[in-house]
C-alpha positions as CSV (number, residue, x, y, z in Angstrom):
1,X,14.2,3.2,-2.3
2,X,11.7,0.4,-3.1
3,X,9.9,0.6,-6.5
4,X,6.5,-0.8,-7.3
5,X,6.6,-3.9,-9.7
6,X,3.0,-5.2,-9.3
7,X,-0.2,-3.3,-9.0
8,X,-3.1,-4.7,-7.1
9,X,-5.8,-6.5,-9.0
10,X,-8.3,-4.2,-10.8
11,X,-11.2,-5.4,-8.6
12,X,-9.5,-4.2,-5.5
13,X,-8.9,-0.7,-6.9
14,X,-12.6,-0.7,-8.0
15,X,-13.6,-1.6,-4.4
16,X,-11.7,1.4,-3.1
17,X,-13.5,3.6,-5.7
18,X,-16.8,2.2,-4.6
19,X,-16.0,2.9,-0.9
20,X,-15.5,6.6,-1.9
21,X,-19.0,6.8,-3.4
22,X,-17.8,9.4,-6.0
23,X,-16.2,11.6,-3.4
24,X,-12.5,12.4,-3.2
25,X,-10.6,10.6,-0.5
26,X,-7.1,10.0,0.9
27,X,-5.6,7.3,3.0
28,X,-2.2,7.6,4.6
29,X,-0.5,4.3,5.6
30,X,2.8,3.1,6.9
31,X,4.5,-0.3,7.1
32,X,7.6,-2.2,6.2
33,X,8.5,-3.5,2.8
34,X,10.3,-6.7,3.4
35,X,13.1,-8.4,1.4
36,X,10.3,-10.4,-0.3
37,X,8.8,-7.2,-1.8
38,X,5.6,-7.3,0.2
39,X,4.3,-4.9,2.9
40,X,4.0,-6.1,6.5
41,X,2.7,-4.4,9.6
42,X,0.5,-2.1,7.5
43,X,-1.4,0.5,9.5
44,X,-3.6,3.5,8.6
45,X,-2.4,6.9,9.9
46,X,-5.4,8.7,8.6
47,X,-8.3,8.1,6.2
48,X,-11.3,9.9,4.8
49,X,-13.5,7.0,5.8
50,X,-13.2,3.5,7.4
51,X,-14.5,1.8,4.3
52,X,-11.8,3.5,2.2
53,X,-9.1,2.6,4.7
54,X,-10.2,-1.1,4.6
55,X,-10.2,-1.1,0.8
56,X,-6.8,0.6,0.6
57,X,-5.2,-1.8,3.1
58,X,-6.5,-4.7,1.0
59,X,-5.2,-3.2,-2.2
60,X,-1.8,-2.3,-0.9
61,X,-1.4,-5.7,0.6
62,X,-1.6,-7.1,-2.9
63,X,1.1,-4.8,-4.3
64,X,4.6,-6.2,-4.9
65,X,7.7,-4.0,-4.6
66,X,11.3,-4.3,-5.7
67,X,13.0,-4.1,-2.2
68,X,15.5,-1.4,-1.4
69,X,19.1,-2.6,-1.5
70,X,22.1,-1.9,0.5
71,X,25.4,-2.8,-1.2
72,X,23.4,-5.0,-3.5
73,X,21.6,-6.9,-0.8
74,X,17.8,-6.6,-0.3
75,X,16.9,-4.9,3.0
76,X,13.7,-4.2,4.9
77,X,12.5,-0.6,4.5
78,X,10.0,1.4,6.4
79,X,7.7,3.3,4.1
80,X,4.8,5.8,4.3
81,X,2.4,6.1,1.4
82,X,-0.7,8.1,0.5
83,X,-3.4,7.0,-1.8
């Protein structure tokens, strides 16, 4: 299972909070974490608002992950996440 090793920059998280306008919100996304530790093929399954979806996609695109491994070798992994 991949593990998060780098959070997105603080300003991207702030943009997501601003998009919410003080309301609670959820974005569900899916994509592939590559052997380089970055998401590719990110798509939004559902979101509270289009603005929040855009901010979440930008933030998640900046995250870095330790890729999953199979017999010690990094492998691509499909992943679904909710923010």
